[in-house]
C-alpha positions as CSV (number, residue, x, y, z in Angstrom):
1,M,103.9,201.8,43.4
2,Y,106.0,199.7,46.6
3,R,102.7,199.0,48.2
4,I,101.1,198.0,44.4
5,I,104.0,195.7,44.5
6,I,103.5,194.8,47.9
7,F,99.8,194.2,47.5
8,F,100.4,192.6,44.6
9,L,102.5,189.7,45.8
10,F,100.7,189.2,48.6
11,Q,97.9,187.7,45.9
12,V,100.0,185.6,44.1
13,S,101.1,183.8,47.1
14,V,97.8,183.8,48.3
15,F,97.0,181.5,45.4
16,S,99.9,179.7,44.9
17,I,98.9,178.8,49.2
18,L,94.8,178.0,47.7
19,S,96.4,176.7,45.3
20,A,98.4,174.3,45.9
21,Q,95.7,172.6,48.5
22,E,92.2,171.2,47.1
23,T,88.8,170.8,49.0
24,I,86.2,168.1,48.4
25,Y,83.1,169.0,50.3
26,V,80.5,166.9,52.0
27,K,77.1,168.4,53.3
28,T,74.5,166.6,55.1
29,Q,72.2,164.5,54.0
30,P,69.1,162.3,56.0
31,G,70.5,158.7,56.4
32,D,73.5,157.0,56.9
33,A,76.4,158.6,55.7
34,T,78.8,155.6,55.4
35,P,79.2,155.8,52.4
36,R,79.3,159.6,51.4
37,L,82.3,160.4,53.8
38,Q,84.5,157.0,52.4
39,N,83.8,157.9,49.0
40,A,85.4,161.2,49.6
41,I,88.6,159.4,51.3
42,E,88.6,157.8,48.1
43,Q,88.3,160.6,45.8
44,A,91.3,162.6,47.6
45,R,93.2,159.4,47.2
46,H,92.9,160.4,43.6
47,F,95.1,164.1,44.0
48,K,98.3,161.0,44.8
49,G,100.0,163.1,47.7
50,K,98.9,166.6,47.5
51,K,96.9,168.0,49.9
52,V,93.4,167.8,50.2
53,V,90.7,169.0,52.9
54,I,87.7,166.9,53.1
55,Q,85.4,170.0,54.4
56,L,82.3,168.5,56.2
57,E,79.2,170.8,57.3
58,Q,78.1,171.6,60.7
59,G,75.2,168.3,61.1
60,N,75.0,165.2,61.9
61,Y,76.7,161.9,60.0
62,D,75.3,159.1,60.4
63,L,77.9,156.0,60.5
64,Y,77.1,152.4,60.3
65,R,78.0,149.2,61.3
66,N,76.1,147.4,58.0
67,S,78.1,150.2,55.5
68,S,81.4,150.1,57.4
69,S,84.4,148.4,55.6
70,K,85.0,145.5,56.9
71,Q,88.9,145.1,57.4
72,V,91.5,142.5,59.7
73,Y,93.3,144.9,62.2
74,F,95.6,142.7,65.8
75,I,95.2,145.7,67.5
76,S,97.3,145.7,71.2
77,N,95.0,145.4,74.2
78,T,92.0,144.0,72.7
79,A,90.4,141.2,73.2
80,S,91.9,137.8,72.8
81,K,91.5,135.1,70.0
82,E,88.8,133.1,72.8
83,E,86.9,135.8,73.3
84,N,86.7,137.5,69.5
85,P,87.7,134.8,67.2
86,D,87.5,137.0,64.2
87,P,89.9,140.4,64.4
88,T,87.7,141.7,61.7
89,K,86.9,145.6,62.3
90,H,83.6,147.1,61.2
91,I,85.6,151.4,60.2
92,G,83.5,154.8,59.5
93,L,86.5,156.4,58.3
94,W,88.7,154.0,56.6
95,I,92.7,155.8,55.9
96,K,94.7,153.8,54.2
97,D,98.1,154.4,51.9
98,M,97.3,158.0,51.6
99,K,99.6,161.2,52.6
100,N,98.1,164.7,53.5
101,L,94.3,164.5,54.2
102,I,92.7,167.0,56.5
103,I,88.8,165.5,57.1
104,D,88.1,169.1,59.3
105,G,84.9,168.4,60.5
106,G,83.4,172.1,60.5
107,G,81.6,171.2,63.8
108,A,79.9,167.9,62.8
109,H,78.2,165.0,65.1
110,L,79.4,161.9,63.2
111,I,77.0,159.2,65.0
112,T,78.1,155.2,65.0
113,H,75.1,152.7,65.1
114,G,76.3,149.9,66.4
115,E,80.3,149.1,67.6
116,M,82.0,150.3,65.6
117,T,85.5,151.1,64.9
118,S,84.7,154.9,64.7
119,F,88.0,155.4,62.4
120,V,91.2,154.0,61.3
121,I,94.8,155.5,60.3
122,D,97.2,153.1,57.7
123,K,100.3,153.4,56.2
124,S,99.5,157.1,56.2
125,E,101.7,160.4,56.7
126,N,100.6,163.7,57.7
127,I,96.6,163.0,58.4
128,T,94.8,165.5,60.2
129,L,91.1,164.5,61.8
130,R,89.1,168.2,63.7
131,N,86.8,169.8,64.1
132,F,84.5,167.5,65.0
133,T,82.1,165.4,67.5
134,L,81.7,161.3,67.7
135,K,78.9,160.1,69.4
136,A,76.9,157.1,69.4
137,A,73.3,156.3,69.2
138,D,73.2,153.1,71.4
139,P,76.6,153.6,73.5
140,S,77.3,149.9,74.7
141,V,78.6,151.0,78.4
142,T,74.6,151.0,79.6
143,E,73.1,153.6,82.9
144,M,71.3,153.2,85.3
145,K,70.4,155.3,88.4
146,V,69.3,154.3,91.8
147,I,66.3,156.1,92.8
148,D,64.8,154.3,96.2
149,T,66.1,151.2,98.2
150,T,65.9,149.7,101.5
151,A,68.0,146.7,103.2
152,Y,66.3,144.3,100.8
153,T,65.5,145.8,97.3
154,A,65.6,148.1,95.7
155,T,64.5,151.1,92.4
156,F,66.6,151.7,89.5
157,R,66.0,154.2,86.4
158,I,67.9,153.1,83.4
159,H,69.0,155.7,80.9
160,P,65.9,156.6,78.7
161,K,67.6,155.6,75.7
162,D,69.1,152.2,76.8
163,R,67.3,149.4,75.8
164,Y,66.6,146.4,77.6
165,E,64.8,143.0,78.3
166,I,64.4,141.5,81.7
167,A,64.7,137.3,81.3
168,D,65.8,135.1,84.0
169,K,65.9,137.8,87.0
170,Q,69.0,139.0,84.8
171,I,69.2,142.3,82.5
172,K,69.6,142.0,78.9
173,W,70.8,145.3,76.9
174,I,70.3,146.1,73.5
175,G,72.2,148.0,70.7
176,T,71.9,148.1,67.3
177,E,73.6,144.5,66.9
178,W,74.9,143.8,69.8
179,S,73.8,142.7,73.7
180,F,75.3,141.3,76.6
181,T,73.6,139.8,79.9
182,G,75.8,140.8,82.8
183,G,79.8,142.3,81.7
184,I,81.2,144.4,84.4
185,A,79.7,147.2,86.5
186,Q,81.6,150.6,88.0
187,T,79.6,152.6,90.0
188,F,79.6,156.8,89.4
189,N,78.7,158.9,92.6
190,L,77.4,162.5,91.2
191,Y,78.2,163.8,95.1
192,T,82.1,163.0,94.5
193,N,82.9,162.8,90.9
194,I,84.6,159.2,91.9
195,T,84.2,156.2,90.0
196,N,85.7,153.1,91.1
197,R,84.7,149.1,90.3
198,C,81.7,147.5,91.9
199,N,79.8,144.5,91.5
200,L,76.5,143.7,89.5
201,P,73.6,145.4,90.5
202,T,71.7,142.3,89.8
203,D,73.1,140.3,92.0
204,H,72.1,138.1,94.6
205,V,69.2,139.1,93.2
206,V,65.5,137.3,94.2
207,S,63.4,139.2,91.4
208,L,63.1,141.9,89.4
209,T,60.6,144.1,87.7
210,D,60.2,146.0,85.4
211,I,57.5,148.7,87.0
212,G,57.2,150.6,83.4
213,N,58.7,154.6,82.8
214,H,62.3,152.9,82.3
215,Q,61.9,151.6,85.9
216,I,62.9,147.8,87.4
217,H,62.5,146.5,90.9
218,A,65.0,144.8,92.5
219,T,64.9,141.9,95.5
220,Y,67.9,140.9,97.1
221,D,68.7,137.5,99.2
222,K,71.1,139.7,101.7
223,K,71.8,143.0,102.4
224,V,72.7,145.9,100.0
225,T,74.1,148.6,100.3
226,L,73.2,151.3,98.1
227,Y,72.8,154.8,97.8
228,P,69.7,156.8,96.0
229,G,71.6,159.1,93.0
230,E,74.6,156.6,92.5
231,I,74.9,155.4,89.1
232,F,76.2,151.6,88.3
233,Q,77.9,152.0,84.5
234,M,77.6,148.6,82.8
235,R,79.6,146.9,79.6
236,D,80.0,143.6,78.1
237,A,83.5,142.6,79.0
238,I,85.0,142.2,74.9
239,R,87.1,145.0,73.4
240,D,86.4,143.9,70.1
241,E,86.1,147.1,68.2
242,A,88.5,150.1,69.0
243,C,87.1,154.2,68.5
244,G,90.3,155.0,66.7
245,F,93.3,153.6,65.3
246,I,96.7,154.6,64.1
247,H,99.0,151.7,62.7
248,L,102.2,151.8,60.8
249,S,101.9,155.9,60.1
250,K,103.3,158.6,60.3
251,N,102.4,163.0,62.0
252,I,99.2,162.5,62.5
253,T,96.8,165.2,64.6
254,L,93.8,164.6,66.2
255,E,93.1,168.2,67.2
256,H,89.5,169.9,68.7
257,L,87.7,166.4,69.4
258,N,85.2,166.2,71.0
259,L,84.8,162.1,72.0
260,H,82.1,161.9,73.8
261,F,81.3,157.9,73.8
262,L,84.9,156.1,72.6
263,G,83.7,152.3,72.1
264,N,84.9,149.1,73.4
265,F,87.7,150.9,74.0
266,G,89.8,154.0,72.3
267,I,92.4,155.4,70.4
268,V,94.6,153.0,69.6
269,G,98.8,154.1,68.3
270,Q,99.7,151.0,67.2
271,Y,103.7,151.6,65.3
272,S,103.4,154.5,64.7
273,E,105.6,157.8,64.5
274,N,104.9,161.8,65.6
275,L,100.8,161.3,66.6
276,T,99.7,164.6,68.4
277,Y,96.3,164.9,70.5
278,K,95.6,167.7,71.1
279,Y,92.1,169.4,72.7
280,L,90.7,166.7,72.9
281,N,87.5,166.7,74.8
282,C,87.2,162.5,75.9
283,E,84.1,163.4,78.3
284,P,80.1,162.5,78.7
285,E,77.8,164.9,76.6
286,Y,76.9,168.0,78.2
287,G,72.9,167.1,78.5
288,S,72.7,164.1,77.9
289,G,72.1,162.0,80.8
290,R,75.8,160.0,80.0
291,T,78.2,159.8,82.6
292,C,80.7,157.1,81.2
293,A,81.8,158.2,78.5
294,G,84.7,155.2,77.0
295,F,84.3,151.5,77.3
296,A,88.1,151.2,78.4
297,D,91.2,153.1,77.9
298,F,91.0,156.6,76.1
299,V,94.1,156.6,75.1
300,Q,97.2,154.0,74.4
301,M,100.5,154.0,73.1
302,S,101.2,150.5,71.7
303,G,105.5,150.4,70.3
304,C,105.2,154.2,69.1
305,K,108.3,156.4,68.4
306,G,109.0,159.7,67.8
307,K,106.8,162.1,69.8
308,I,103.9,161.7,71.0
309,H,102.2,165.0,72.4
310,I,99.1,164.5,74.2
311,I,98.4,168.6,75.1
312,N,95.1,170.5,76.9
313,S,92.8,168.0,76.6
314,R,89.9,166.2,79.3
315,F,89.8,162.7,80.4
316,E,86.6,162.5,82.3
317,G,84.8,159.3,82.3
318,A,86.1,156.1,81.5
319,Q,86.8,152.5,82.7
320,D,90.3,152.0,82.6
321,D,92.9,154.6,82.6
322,P,93.1,157.3,80.7
323,I,96.6,156.8,79.2
324,N,98.8,153.8,78.4
325,V,102.2,154.2,77.2
326,H,104.4,150.8,76.7
327,G,105.8,148.6,74.5
328,T,105.0,145.2,74.0
329,H,107.7,141.9,76.1
330,L,107.9,138.9,73.4
331,K,108.5,136.0,75.0
332,V,111.7,133.3,73.7
333,I,110.6,130.4,73.1
334,A,113.1,129.3,71.0
335,Y,116.8,129.4,69.6
336,E,118.0,128.0,65.9
337,P,121.1,127.5,65.3
338,G,123.1,130.7,64.1
339,N,121.8,133.3,64.3
340,K,117.8,132.8,65.2
341,I,115.5,133.2,67.5
342,V,111.3,132.9,67.7
343,V,109.2,134.8,70.3
344,R,105.4,134.5,71.2
345,F,103.3,137.2,72.1
346,M,102.8,136.2,76.4
347,H,98.7,137.6,77.3
348,P,96.3,136.9,74.6
349,Q,94.7,139.7,74.6
350,S,97.7,140.5,72.8
351,Y,99.2,138.9,69.3
352,G,99.0,139.1,65.6
353,F,100.7,142.4,65.1
354,E,104.0,143.3,63.5
355,A,105.9,143.7,66.7
356,F,109.8,144.2,64.5
357,F,111.0,145.6,61.0
358,P,114.6,144.6,60.0
359,G,116.8,147.3,61.0
360,D,114.9,147.3,64.5
361,E,117.2,147.6,67.1
362,V,115.9,143.9,70.2
363,E,116.7,143.9,73.9
364,F,116.8,140.7,76.1
365,T,115.5,140.8,79.0
366,E,115.2,138.3,82.1
367,I,111.4,138.2,83.1
368,H,112.3,138.5,87.2
369,S,114.7,140.8,87.3
370,L,114.2,142.9,84.6
371,Q,117.4,143.0,83.8
372,C,119.6,143.8,80.3
373,L,121.7,140.9,79.5
374,H,122.4,141.5,75.1
375,K,121.3,143.3,72.5
376,A,120.3,142.9,68.8
377,S,119.6,144.1,65.4
378,V,116.9,141.8,63.4
379,L,117.4,141.3,59.8
380,K,114.7,139.1,59.1
381,V,111.4,138.8,60.3
382,E,109.4,136.0,59.6
383,R,105.6,135.2,60.7
384,V,105.0,131.7,62.2
385,N,101.3,132.1,63.0
386,D,99.1,135.0,64.9
387,Y,101.3,134.6,67.9
388,D,104.7,133.6,67.2
389,C,107.5,134.7,64.6
390,K,111.1,134.0,63.6
391,L,113.7,136.7,63.9
392,T,117.4,136.5,62.0
393,L,119.7,138.4,64.2
394,N,123.3,140.3,63.3
395,G,124.8,137.8,65.3
396,S,124.7,135.2,67.7
397,V,123.0,135.6,71.1
398,P,125.3,134.6,74.2
399,S,125.4,131.1,75.7
400,I,124.1,132.2,79.0
401,L,120.7,133.9,77.0
402,P,118.7,129.8,76.9
403,Q,119.7,129.0,79.9
404,Q,117.3,131.7,81.6
405,E,114.2,133.5,80.6
406,V,114.1,135.5,78.8
407,V,111.8,138.3,76.6
408,I,113.0,140.5,73.6
409,E,111.4,144.5,73.2
410,N,111.6,146.4,69.9
411,I,113.4,149.4,71.7
412,T,113.5,151.1,68.7
413,W,109.9,151.3,68.6
414,T,110.3,153.8,71.9
415,P,108.7,156.6,72.1
416,E,109.4,160.2,73.7
417,V,106.8,161.6,75.4
418,E,104.5,165.0,76.8
419,I,101.3,165.0,78.3
420,R,101.1,168.2,79.9
421,N,97.6,171.0,80.6
422,N,95.2,168.3,81.0
423,Y,92.4,166.9,83.1
424,F,91.9,163.6,84.7
425,A,88.4,162.7,86.6
426,R,85.9,160.3,87.0
427,T,88.1,156.8,85.8
428,P,88.4,153.9,88.2
429,T,91.6,153.3,88.2
430,R,95.0,155.0,87.2
431,G,95.8,158.6,85.3
432,I,98.6,157.8,83.4
433,L,100.3,154.6,82.8
434,V,104.3,155.3,81.3
435,T,106.5,153.0,80.6
436,T,109.7,154.4,77.9
437,R,113.1,155.0,78.0
438,R,113.2,158.1,76.0
439,K,113.0,161.6,77.4
440,V,108.6,162.5,79.1
441,I,107.6,165.6,80.2
442,I,104.7,165.2,82.5
443,E,103.5,169.0,83.8
444,N,100.6,171.2,84.8
445,N,97.7,168.6,85.1
446,V,95.2,168.1,86.9
447,F,94.6,164.7,88.8
448,Y,91.4,165.1,90.2
449,R,90.6,161.6,93.4
450,T,91.9,158.8,91.1
451,P,91.1,155.9,92.8
452,M,94.4,154.2,92.6
453,S,97.6,156.3,91.6
454,A,97.3,158.8,89.8
455,I,100.2,158.3,87.8
456,A,101.9,154.6,87.8
457,V,105.2,153.6,86.0
458,S,105.9,149.8,86.1
459,N,107.1,147.6,83.1
460,D,106.5,144.0,83.8
461,A,107.5,140.3,81.4
462,R,105.0,138.6,83.8
463,S,101.0,140.0,83.4
464,W,100.6,142.7,80.9
465,Y,103.6,142.3,78.9
466,E,104.1,145.5,79.0
467,S,107.5,146.6,78.7
468,G,109.6,149.1,79.2
469,P,112.3,150.9,81.5
470,V,111.8,154.9,82.5
471,Y,114.9,156.1,81.9
472,D,114.3,160.3,81.8
473,L,110.9,160.7,83.0
474,T,110.3,164.4,84.8
475,I,107.0,165.0,86.3
476,R,106.4,168.6,87.3
477,N,104.2,171.3,88.8
478,N,100.9,168.7,89.0
479,H,98.2,169.4,91.2
480,F,97.3,166.3,92.3
481,I,93.4,166.0,94.5
482,E,92.4,163.2,97.0
483,C,94.4,160.7,94.4
484,G,94.7,157.1,95.6
485,S,98.1,155.6,97.3
486,P,100.9,155.9,96.3
487,V,99.7,158.9,94.1
488,I,102.8,158.6,92.1
489,N,104.0,154.7,92.1
490,I,107.1,153.6,90.7
491,A,106.9,150.1,91.3
492,P,108.4,147.8,88.3
493,E,107.6,144.0,88.8
494,N,111.1,142.5,89.7
495,N,110.1,139.6,91.9
496,R,113.7,139.5,91.4
497,P,115.8,141.9,92.0
498,N,119.1,141.8,91.2
499,G,119.8,146.1,90.8
500,T,117.7,149.0,89.4
501,V,114.8,148.8,86.9
502,H,114.4,153.0,86.1
503,K,116.3,155.5,86.4
504,G,116.5,159.4,85.7
505,I,112.8,160.7,87.4
506,R,112.2,163.7,88.2
507,I,109.5,164.6,90.6
508,E,109.5,168.1,91.4
509,N,107.2,171.7,92.5
510,N,103.6,169.8,92.6
511,R,101.2,170.0,94.7
512,F,99.8,167.0,96.4
513,T,95.8,168.0,98.4
514,L,96.1,163.7,100.0
515,K,93.7,161.7,101.1
516,D,95.7,159.5,102.1
517,K,99.9,159.8,104.1
518,Q,102.0,158.1,101.0
519,A,101.9,160.3,97.3
520,I,105.1,159.0,96.4
521,Y,106.5,155.3,96.5
522,A,109.7,154.4,94.0
523,R,112.0,151.2,94.6
524,W,114.2,149.9,92.5
525,T,115.3,153.2,90.4
526,D,118.0,154.9,90.6
527,N,118.9,158.7,90.4
528,I,115.8,159.9,91.5
529,R,115.3,163.6,92.3
530,I,112.3,164.8,94.8
531,S,112.2,168.5,95.4
532,G,109.7,171.5,95.7
533,N,106.7,170.1,96.4
534,Y,104.4,170.5,98.1
535,F,101.8,168.2,100.4
536,D,98.6,169.2,102.4
537,G,94.9,167.3,102.9
538,I,95.0,165.3,105.4
539,L,96.8,166.8,108.2
540,P,99.2,166.4,109.9
541,V,101.4,165.9,106.9
542,S,104.7,163.9,108.2
543,K,107.3,164.0,105.0
544,K,109.1,160.7,106.3
545,E,105.2,159.0,105.7
546,S,104.3,160.6,102.4
547,V,107.4,159.5,100.7
548,L,109.0,156.1,100.5
549,L,111.4,154.4,98.6
550,E,112.7,150.9,98.8
551,H,116.0,150.2,97.2
552,C,117.0,153.3,95.7
553,T,120.4,154.6,94.6
554,N,120.9,158.0,94.0
555,V,118.3,160.2,95.4
556,D,118.7,163.7,95.7
557,S,115.7,164.6,98.3
558,E,115.0,168.0,100.2
559,Y,115.3,165.8,103.0
560,F,115.7,161.9,103.9
561,P,112.8,160.1,103.3
562,Q,111.5,156.3,105.0
563,G,112.7,153.0,103.7
564,L,115.2,151.4,101.9
565,L,117.7,152.9,100.6
566,S,121.2,150.9,98.8
């Protein structure tokens, strides 16, 4: 009898769970799947926050730019108004003002046609995307391999799916509603698994001939150094779309996704809270013949809060930094009577978006020293134009501020960050950039031959205007394999120093397999601990050469490093 009662209760429990969830099935069909997928999202909206699963079946779902949702979004670190006067995005999956939605791909392939923002999650909560592959029918990073070369000539084989024309000694690359000539290039060495920025392979060309079978022959007016087997990756310089955009949303999870091409820009989280990325496979599709998976960054977090988790993922084949977590410094351009200030977006590729909300705490920072001068709370936000906004504060500002060059940072929107158990390779730049004052843990990752620093901590108010200071950063149990020098670079951009900028940094129990002598560099940092790290690779390895600290205070180290300690 007892077992019967337990079984009955179990059945009731299962039924209750199942009944609390609605499922919308979307089957594969030939042709454009964009309207059918968006219709499923709109069906889910009718359940008004009840948990809904949109379940795809295994197969191909084609997303077309022509039938996408067209919406205006200003996305951090993308394109300037001069580069892209129209900020309209072409969105494959548009999730707006929704709660408790899961899109389960069931192993499906979502294939974009034309430059698109594959998905947008806007002002939504408890959203999960899982179990699908995202790739492009015509990736806007084109590729060609050197198959033969002499001092003044080279023969290239273009990827069989890349379309092109030759005119005026240049290659015009052609996709669905996009084309470019020239652009930006980098090379990939299959044997070293290293990607580096480079000049265009058409520079100094005196003749360029299509010799058939997707092969072209180039003659140069100077000696060239090219190697059979090296692969050139080329792209336009304009970031007018993003792979994915998470905007003013909360509790968002991306899991078990194969991201074989992140077009124009990567996945951008902007003024969102609690973002989890796990089991992401950001790398070229096996068997595709492609060596590049991303137009720029893979993951960019701008002005987020709560907790950001990036775990158990692979990041290979980017055109820029795989992970960048930062805020935005806006410059104070005017002080109005009482408690009002006008602030301005300064970098041309970051503008137009909401950066402040009533109740937020802000910090005033002197741009040259990066020292905090004042803190205040925001009472009211008024948009002046795409670059400027007016803030009403909870009190008047000190009289010293108008005499300084000052930026402000929204310190309410600063996240905790966990980056754990990931693999980084095939990037021409760094592995991770991070600037946030809350707790950061970077552990159990592998960084393979990044040409620049594997981990960089900056903070600047004069170039990219990416804020802010680091106050609690742990880097431990990572393996850095032949990365650029310094492997870990703690370098605030304070050109007129007036005290330390960063603090609370621990670099512990990492393995540095070095190709250059310098493993760790830090300056203008307080309370830094370096312990338990193992150095090999280039021999002999001198600890005094491998670690350099300048103007650091309260250093806890196993040895006294080279450099200036104050």
